[in-house]
MOPAC internal coordinates of N, CA, C and O (Angstrom, degrees):
PM7 1SCF
backbone

  N    0.0000 0     0.00 0     0.00 0    0    0    0
  C    1.4684 1     0.00 0     0.00 0    1    0    0
  C    1.5116 1   109.09 1     0.00 0    2    1    0
  O    1.2310 1   121.12 1   -34.29 1    3    2    1
  N    1.3358 1   115.46 1   145.71 1    3    2    1
  C    1.4538 1   120.38 1  -178.91 1    5    3    2
  C    1.4494 1   112.82 1   -77.33 1    6    5    3
  O    1.2310 1   118.76 1   -11.36 1    7    6    5
  N    1.3233 1   119.97 1   168.64 1    7    6    5
  C    1.4225 1   124.82 1   176.65 1    9    7    6
  C    1.4487 1   110.81 1   -61.05 1   10    9    7
  O    1.2310 1   118.96 1   140.86 1   11   10    9
  N    1.3552 1   119.58 1   -39.14 1   11   10    9
  C    1.4366 1   120.51 1   177.15 1   13   11   10
  C    1.5468 1   111.38 1   -63.44 1   14   13   11
  O    1.2310 1   119.98 1   141.11 1   15   14   13
  N    1.2771 1   117.64 1   -38.89 1   15   14   13
  C    1.4434 1   122.35 1   172.90 1   17   15   14
  C    1.4899 1   115.44 1   -56.61 1   18   17   15
  O    1.2310 1   121.77 1   132.93 1   19   18   17
  N    1.2774 1   114.22 1   -47.07 1   19   18   17
  C    1.4627 1   121.65 1   175.75 1   21   19   18
  C    1.4490 1   114.50 1   -61.89 1   22   21   19
  O    1.2310 1   121.90 1   137.13 1   23   22   21
  N    1.3724 1   113.97 1   -42.87 1   23   22   21
  C    1.4862 1   119.94 1   175.39 1   25   23   22
  C    1.5391 1   112.19 1   -61.31 1   26   25   23
  O    1.2310 1   121.10 1   140.43 1   27   26   25
  N    1.3467 1   115.50 1   -39.57 1   27   26   25
  C    1.4802 1   121.39 1   176.03 1   29   27   26
  C    1.5499 1   111.68 1   -60.38 1   30   29   27
  O    1.2310 1   121.94 1   133.01 1   31   30   29
  N    1.3439 1   113.90 1   -46.99 1   31   30   29
  C    1.4591 1   120.09 1   175.31 1   33   31   30
  C    1.5275 1   112.45 1   -56.28 1   34   33   31
  O    1.2310 1   121.13 1   132.23 1   35   34   33
  N    1.2936 1   115.44 1   -47.77 1   35   34   33
  C    1.5066 1   119.49 1  -178.62 1   37   35   34
  C    1.5144 1   110.55 1   -63.53 1   38   37   35
  O    1.2310 1   120.79 1   142.61 1   39   38   37
  N    1.3595 1   116.09 1   -37.39 1   39   38   37
  C    1.4526 1   115.94 1   178.65 1   41   39   38
  C    1.5531 1   113.16 1   -68.59 1   42   41   39
  O    1.2310 1   121.11 1   142.23 1   43   42   41
  N    1.3397 1   115.48 1   -37.77 1   43   42   41
  C    1.4696 1   119.70 1  -179.50 1   45   43   42
  C    1.5231 1   105.42 1   -67.68 1   46   45   43
  O    1.2310 1   119.72 1   133.87 1   47   46   45
  N    1.3357 1   118.14 1   -46.13 1   47   46   45
  C    1.4854 1   122.45 1   179.17 1   49   47   46
  C    1.5447 1   108.34 1   -54.57 1   50   49   47
  O    1.2310 1   120.38 1   131.90 1   51   50   49
  N    1.3047 1   116.88 1   -48.10 1   51   50   49
  C    1.4727 1   121.72 1  -176.66 1   53   51   50
  C    1.4949 1   111.64 1   -56.81 1   54   53   51
  O    1.2310 1   121.77 1   132.00 1   55   54   53
  N    1.3541 1   114.22 1   -48.00 1   55   54   53
  C    1.4835 1   120.42 1   177.96 1   57   55   54
  C    1.5189 1   110.59 1   -63.30 1   58   57   55
  O    1.2310 1   120.04 1   134.15 1   59   58   57
  N    1.3001 1   117.52 1   -45.85 1   59   58   57
  C    1.4824 1   119.05 1  -176.85 1   61   59   58
  C    1.5314 1   112.54 1   -62.87 1   62   61   59
  O    1.2310 1   121.14 1   138.32 1   63   62   61
  N    1.3476 1   115.42 1   -41.68 1   63   62   61
  C    1.4208 1   117.54 1  -179.13 1   65   63   62
  C    1.5290 1   111.32 1   -72.37 1   66   65   63
  O    1.2310 1   119.58 1   144.11 1   67   66   65
  N    1.3115 1   118.40 1   -35.89 1   67   66   65
  C    1.4429 1   122.56 1   175.34 1   69   67   66
  C    1.5127 1   112.16 1   -57.27 1   70   69   67
  O    1.2310 1   121.66 1   141.91 1   71   70   69
  N    1.3259 1   114.43 1   -38.09 1   71   70   69
  C    1.4442 1   121.06 1  -176.32 1   73   71   70
  C    1.5647 1   114.45 1   -79.95 1   74   73   71
  O    1.2310 1   121.95 1   165.49 1   75   74   73
  N    1.3204 1   113.87 1   -14.51 1   75   74   73
  C    1.4864 1   119.33 1  -174.74 1   77   75   74
  C    1.4915 1   108.35 1   -96.39 1   78   77   75
  O    1.2310 1   119.66 1   -70.46 1   79   78   77
  N    1.2896 1   118.26 1   109.54 1   79   78   77
  C    1.4776 1   121.15 1  -177.68 1   81   79   78
  C    1.5085 1   116.21 1   -54.51 1   82   81   79
  O    1.2310 1   121.96 1   139.46 1   83   82   81
  N    1.3181 1   113.86 1   -40.54 1   83   82   81
  C    1.5114 1   119.25 1  -178.97 1   85   83   82
  C    1.5120 1   114.62 1  -107.22 1   86   85   83
  O    1.2310 1   119.90 1  -167.75 1   87   86   85
  N    1.3017 1   117.79 1    12.25 1   87   86   85
  C    1.4644 1   123.35 1   176.15 1   89   87   86
  C    1.5261 1   112.35 1    94.88 1   90   89   87
  O    1.2310 1   121.88 1    -2.13 1   91   90   89
  N    1.3194 1   114.00 1   177.87 1   91   90   89
  C    1.4704 1   122.52 1  -176.44 1   93   91   90
  C    1.4938 1   108.93 1  -132.88 1   94   93   91
  O    1.2310 1   118.37 1   -50.22 1   95   94   93
  N    1.3832 1   120.71 1   129.78 1   95   94   93
  C    1.4219 1   118.53 1   173.95 1   97   95   94
  C    1.5085 1   113.04 1   -59.82 1   98   97   95
  O    1.2310 1   120.91 1   -46.08 1   99   98   97
  N    1.2911 1   115.87 1   133.92 1   99   98   97
  C    1.4554 1   120.35 1   177.75 1  101   99   98
  C    1.5464 1   114.50 1   -49.78 1  102  101   99
  O    1.2310 1   121.40 1   137.52 1  103  102  101
  N    1.3275 1   114.92 1   -42.48 1  103  102  101
  C    1.4500 1   118.67 1  -179.05 1  105  103  102
  C    1.5286 1   112.47 1   -64.27 1  106  105  103
  O    1.2310 1   119.82 1   148.54 1  107  106  105
  N    1.3123 1   117.94 1   -31.46 1  107  106  105
  C    1.4325 1   121.68 1   174.58 1  109  107  106
  C    1.4752 1   113.46 1   -62.04 1  110  109  107
  O    1.2310 1   121.84 1   134.31 1  111  110  109
  N    1.3970 1   114.08 1   -45.69 1  111  110  109
  C    1.4600 1   118.49 1  -179.99 1  113  111  110
  C    1.5667 1   107.89 1   -61.45 1  114  113  111
  O    1.2310 1   121.39 1   139.55 1  115  114  113
  N    1.3073 1   114.95 1   -40.45 1  115  114  113
  C    1.5278 1   115.50 1  -178.43 1  117  115  114
  C    1.5743 1   108.88 1   -66.18 1  118  117  115
  O    1.2310 1   119.78 1   131.41 1  119  118  117
  N    1.3200 1   118.02 1   -48.59 1  119  118  117
  C    1.4275 1   121.86 1  -174.60 1  121  119  118
  C    1.5081 1   113.56 1   -66.68 1  122  121  119
  O    1.2310 1   120.11 1   138.82 1  123  122  121
  N    1.3658 1   117.40 1   -41.18 1  123  122  121
  C    1.4294 1   121.75 1  -172.78 1  125  123  122
  C    1.5270 1   112.89 1   -89.17 1  126  125  123
  O    1.2310 1   120.15 1   150.19 1  127  126  125
  N    1.3159 1   117.31 1   -29.81 1  127  126  125
  C    1.4957 1   119.11 1  -175.46 1  129  127  126
  C    1.5262 1   109.43 1  -108.69 1  130  129  127
  O    1.2310 1   119.64 1   125.72 1  131  130  129
  N    1.3635 1   118.29 1   -54.28 1  131  130  129
  C    1.4095 1   120.57 1  -167.60 1  133  131  130
  C    1.5530 1   113.50 1   -74.34 1  134  133  131
  O    1.2310 1   121.34 1   134.58 1  135  134  133
  N    1.3274 1   115.04 1   -45.42 1  135  134  133
  C    1.4947 1   117.54 1  -179.18 1  137  135  134
  C    1.4788 1   113.66 1   -59.79 1  138  137  135
  O    1.2310 1   118.56 1   135.21 1  139  138  137
  N    1.3194 1   120.35 1   -44.79 1  139  138  137
  C    1.4818 1   120.13 1   179.01 1  141  139  138
  C    1.5402 1   111.71 1   -62.57 1  142  141  139
  O    1.2310 1   120.07 1   151.83 1  143  142  141
  N    1.3547 1   117.47 1   -28.17 1  143  142  141
  C    1.4035 1   119.51 1  -177.56 1  145  143  142
  C    1.5670 1   110.95 1   -87.02 1  146  145  143
  O    1.2310 1   121.78 1  -177.88 1  147  146  145
  N    1.3639 1   114.19 1     2.12 1  147  146  145
  C    1.4987 1   118.71 1   176.17 1  149  147  146
  C    1.4977 1   112.52 1    83.24 1  150  149  147
  O    1.2310 1   120.09 1  -163.59 1  151  150  149
  N    1.3206 1   117.43 1    16.41 1  151  150  149
  C    1.4595 1   121.54 1  -176.68 1  153  151  150
  C    1.5580 1   107.17 1   -84.79 1  154  153  151
  O    1.2310 1   122.96 1   -32.66 1  155  154  153
  N    1.3694 1   111.93 1   147.34 1  155  154  153
  C    1.4435 1   118.26 1   176.83 1  157  155  154
  C    1.5157 1   109.48 1   -87.15 1  158  157  155
  O    1.2310 1   121.04 1    -7.42 1  159  158  157
  N    1.3182 1   115.61 1   172.58 1  159  158  157
  C    1.4819 1   117.33 1   178.37 1  161  159  158
  C    1.4815 1   109.95 1   -65.93 1  162  161  159
  O    1.2310 1   117.87 1   146.35 1  163  162  161
  N    1.3052 1   121.66 1   -33.65 1  163  162  161
  C    1.4415 1   128.74 1   175.52 1  165  163  162
  C    1.5539 1   109.18 1   -58.31 1  166  165  163
  O    1.2310 1   121.93 1   134.92 1  167  166  165
  N    1.3627 1   113.92 1   -45.08 1  167  166  165
  C    1.5064 1   117.05 1   176.01 1  169  167  166
  C    1.5111 1   112.05 1   -60.93 1  170  169  167
  O    1.2310 1   121.19 1   137.06 1  171  170  169
  N    1.2971 1   115.33 1   -42.94 1  171  170  169
  C    1.4142 1   121.05 1   178.31 1  173  171  170
  C    1.5495 1   112.79 1   -56.44 1  174  173  171
  O    1.2310 1   121.38 1   133.90 1  175  174  173
  N    1.2734 1   114.96 1   -46.10 1  175  174  173
  C    1.4980 1   122.36 1   179.69 1  177  175  174
  C    1.5145 1   109.07 1   -68.10 1  178  177  175
  O    1.2310 1   117.84 1   144.84 1  179  178  177
  N    1.2837 1   121.72 1   -35.16 1  179  178  177
  C    1.4530 1   121.74 1   177.96 1  181  179  178
  C    1.5349 1   107.69 1   -65.28 1  182  181  179
  O    1.2310 1   120.85 1   129.45 1  183  182  181
  N    1.3216 1   115.97 1   -50.55 1  183  182  181
  C    1.5198 1   117.49 1  -179.44 1  185  183  182
  C    1.5393 1   112.81 1   -60.64 1  186  185  183
  O    1.2310 1   121.01 1   139.61 1  187  186  185
  N    1.2648 1   115.68 1   -40.39 1  187  186  185
  C    1.5080 1   120.49 1  -178.11 1  189  187  186
  C    1.5306 1   109.27 1   -69.20 1  190  189  187
  O    1.2310 1   120.48 1   139.04 1  191  190  189
  N    1.3428 1   116.69 1   -40.96 1  191  190  189
  C    1.4242 1   122.36 1  -178.97 1  193  191  190
  C    1.5178 1   110.07 1   -66.11 1  194  193  191
  O    1.2310 1   119.55 1   147.91 1  195  194  193
  N    1.3917 1   118.46 1   -32.09 1  195  194  193
  C    1.4348 1   120.64 1   177.44 1  197  195  194
  C    1.5612 1   108.67 1   -63.97 1  198  197  195
  O    1.2310 1   120.64 1   136.10 1  199  198  197
  N    1.3208 1   116.39 1   -43.90 1  199  198  197
  C    1.4576 1   118.34 1   178.41 1  201  199  198
  C    1.5041 1   114.78 1   -65.39 1  202  201  199
  O    1.2310 1   122.99 1   141.73 1  203  202  201
  N    1.3522 1   111.87 1   -38.27 1  203  202  201
  C    1.5128 1   117.59 1   178.45 1  205  203  202
  C    1.5359 1   108.94 1   -62.64 1  206  205  203
  O    1.2310 1   121.32 1   132.09 1  207  206  205
  N    1.3279 1   115.07 1   -47.91 1  207  206  205
  C    1.4495 1   121.77 1   179.57 1  209  207  206
  C    1.5283 1   114.99 1   -59.96 1  210  209  207
  O    1.2310 1   120.95 1   147.16 1  211  210  209
  N    1.3327 1   115.78 1   -32.84 1  211  210  209
  C    1.4271 1   122.78 1   179.81 1  213  211  210
  C    1.5568 1   110.06 1   -79.40 1  214  213  211
  O    1.2310 1   119.39 1   171.04 1  215  214  213
  N    1.2836 1   118.76 1    -8.96 1  215  214  213
  C    1.4627 1   124.50 1  -178.69 1  217  215  214
  C    1.5361 1   112.48 1    75.15 1  218  217  215
  O    1.2310 1   118.93 1  -162.48 1  219  218  217
  N    1.3157 1   119.65 1    17.52 1  219  218  217
  C    1.4678 1   124.79 1   178.90 1  221  219  218
  C    1.5150 1   113.35 1   -78.68 1  222  221  219
  O    1.2310 1   120.66 1   147.08 1  223  222  221
  N    1.3609 1   116.35 1   -32.92 1  223  222  221
  C    1.4266 1   123.06 1  -175.46 1  225  223  222
  C    1.5242 1   109.28 1  -135.69 1  226  225  223
  O    1.2310 1   120.20 1   -17.10 1  227  226  225
  N    1.3330 1   117.22 1   162.90 1  227  226  225
  C    1.4289 1   124.23 1   170.84 1  229  227  226
  C    1.5104 1   106.81 1  -130.51 1  230  229  227
  O    1.2310 1   122.30 1   -24.14 1  231  230  229
  N    1.3298 1   113.20 1   155.86 1  231  230  229
  C    1.4858 1   117.07 1   178.86 1  233  231  230
  C    1.5123 1   109.22 1  -135.44 1  234  233  231
  O    1.2310 1   121.49 1   -61.13 1  235  234  233
  N    1.3654 1   114.76 1   118.87 1  235  234  233
  C    1.4561 1   119.94 1   174.63 1  237  235  234
  C    1.5124 1   107.60 1  -133.70 1  238  237  235
  O    1.2310 1   121.26 1   -46.95 1  239  238  237
  N    1.3371 1   115.20 1   133.05 1  239  238  237
  C    1.4271 1   121.35 1  -176.98 1  241  239  238
  C    1.5127 1   112.93 1    49.42 1  242  241  239
  O    1.2310 1   120.94 1  -138.17 1  243  242  241
  N    1.3097 1   115.80 1    41.83 1  243  242  241
  C    1.4477 1   126.59 1   177.03 1  245  243  242
  C    1.5685 1   112.60 1    66.03 1  246  245  243
  O    1.2310 1   119.76 1  -165.04 1  247  246  245
  N    1.3190 1   118.05 1    14.96 1  247  246  245
  C    1.4788 1   120.99 1   173.72 1  249  247  246
  C    1.5092 1   108.64 1  -103.09 1  250  249  247
  O    1.2310 1   121.17 1   -57.05 1  251  250  249
  N    1.2628 1   115.36 1   122.95 1  251  250  249
  C    1.4592 1   121.47 1  -177.96 1  253  251  250
  C    1.5785 1   107.60 1   -99.72 1  254  253  251
  O    1.2310 1   122.43 1   -57.22 1  255  254  253
  N    1.3396 1   112.95 1   122.78 1  255  254  253
  C    1.4782 1   119.76 1  -174.38 1  257  255  254
  C    1.5644 1   107.63 1  -125.54 1  258  257  255
  O    1.2310 1   121.80 1   -27.32 1  259  258  257
  N    1.3072 1   114.16 1   152.68 1  259  258  257
  C    1.4529 1   120.84 1   179.27 1  261  259  258
  C    1.5240 1   110.97 1   -73.82 1  262  261  259
  O    1.2310 1   121.53 1   -45.85 1  263  262  261
  N    1.3644 1   114.67 1   134.15 1  263  262  261
  C    1.4952 1   120.27 1   175.49 1  265  263  262
  C    1.5141 1   109.32 1  -130.42 1  266  265  263
  O    1.2310 1   120.08 1  -179.14 1  267  266  265
  N    1.2949 1   117.46 1     0.86 1  267  266  265
  C    1.5179 1   121.04 1  -175.24 1  269  267  266
  C    1.5231 1   107.36 1   -78.25 1  270  269  267
  O    1.2310 1   122.30 1    -1.22 1  271  270  269
  N    1.3284 1   113.21 1   178.78 1  271  270  269
  C    1.4763 1   119.22 1   179.39 1  273  271  270
  C    1.5056 1   113.55 1   -59.21 1  274  273  271
  O    1.2310 1   120.89 1   -35.31 1  275  274  273
  N    1.3390 1   115.91 1   144.69 1  275  274  273
  C    1.4605 1   120.12 1  -179.13 1  277  275  274
  C    1.4770 1   110.83 1   -67.17 1  278  277  275
  O    1.2310 1   118.19 1   145.01 1  279  278  277
  N    1.2891 1   121.06 1   -34.99 1  279  278  277
  C    1.4606 1   119.24 1   178.00 1  281  279  278
  C    1.4763 1   115.11 1   -64.06 1  282  281  279
  O    1.2310 1   119.86 1   143.82 1  283  282  281
  N    1.3055 1   117.88 1   -36.18 1  283  282  281
  C    1.4643 1   123.71 1   174.17 1  285  283  282
  C    1.5317 1   110.69 1   -65.17 1  286  285  283
  O    1.2310 1   122.42 1   137.81 1  287  286  285
  N    1.3394 1   112.97 1   -42.19 1  287  286  285
  C    1.4883 1   117.82 1   178.43 1  289  287  286
  C    1.4918 1   109.96 1   -58.21 1  290  289  287
  O    1.2310 1   119.09 1   132.52 1  291  290  289
  N    1.3755 1   119.34 1   -47.48 1  291  290  289
  C    1.3507 1   125.22 1  -176.53 1  293  291  290
  C    1.5769 1   111.12 1   -64.18 1  294  293  291
  O    1.2310 1   121.29 1   140.47 1  295  294  293
  N    1.3653 1   115.13 1   -39.53 1  295  294  293
  C    1.4493 1   119.39 1   177.14 1  297  295  294
  C    1.5911 1   112.17 1   -62.76 1  298  297  295
  O    1.2310 1   121.77 1   136.32 1  299  298  297
  N    1.3702 1   114.22 1   -43.68 1  299  298  297
  C    1.4648 1   118.35 1   179.87 1  301  299  298
  C    1.4847 1   111.37 1   -64.35 1  302  301  299
  O    1.2310 1   119.46 1   136.86 1  303  302  301
  N    1.3518 1   118.64 1   -43.14 1  303  302  301
  C    1.4575 1   122.75 1  -179.01 1  305  303  302
  C    1.5522 1   110.10 1   -63.94 1  306  305  303
  O    1.2310 1   121.91 1   138.98 1  307  306  305
  N    1.3890 1   113.94 1   -41.02 1  307  306  305
  C    1.4668 1   117.21 1  -179.73 1  309  307  306
  C    1.5280 1   113.12 1   -67.52 1  310  309  307
  O    1.2310 1   121.66 1   145.55 1  311  310  309
  N    1.3573 1   114.43 1   -34.45 1  311  310  309
  C    1.4688 1   120.29 1   177.75 1  313  311  310
  C    1.4992 1   111.91 1   -65.17 1  314  313  311
  O    1.2310 1   120.91 1   145.10 1  315  314  313
  N    1.3586 1   115.87 1   -34.90 1  315  314  313
  C    1.4651 1   119.94 1  -177.60 1  317  315  314
  C    1.5108 1   110.50 1   -75.50 1  318  317  315
  O    1.2310 1   119.27 1   154.72 1  319  318  317
  N    1.3264 1   118.99 1   -25.28 1  319  318  317
  C    1.4375 1   124.75 1  -178.70 1  321  319  318
  C    1.5067 1   109.38 1   -75.94 1  322  321  319
  O    1.2310 1   118.69 1   154.58 1  323  322  321
  N    1.3028 1   120.11 1   -25.42 1  323  322  321
  C    1.4652 1   125.08 1  -176.54 1  325  323  322
  C    1.5093 1   112.21 1   -85.63 1  326  325  323
  O    1.2310 1   120.10 1   180.00 1  327  326  325

């Protein structure tokens, strides 16, 4: 997968996790988003690690939760509703 593809995955992951009040299982992100895009498990980990490194999400016991700023979370959720 190209860098653009991984960035697209990371953006979708970011929006999905922001919209999920209690988080999203990492495996669900991979199965529902990455696999249909033709991404490998390594691609999934690169995208997720980018969000972890940016401090936007946290992952414990394979549950990905939002840790970024609340204003960004609200912007992402509002954008998904439009």
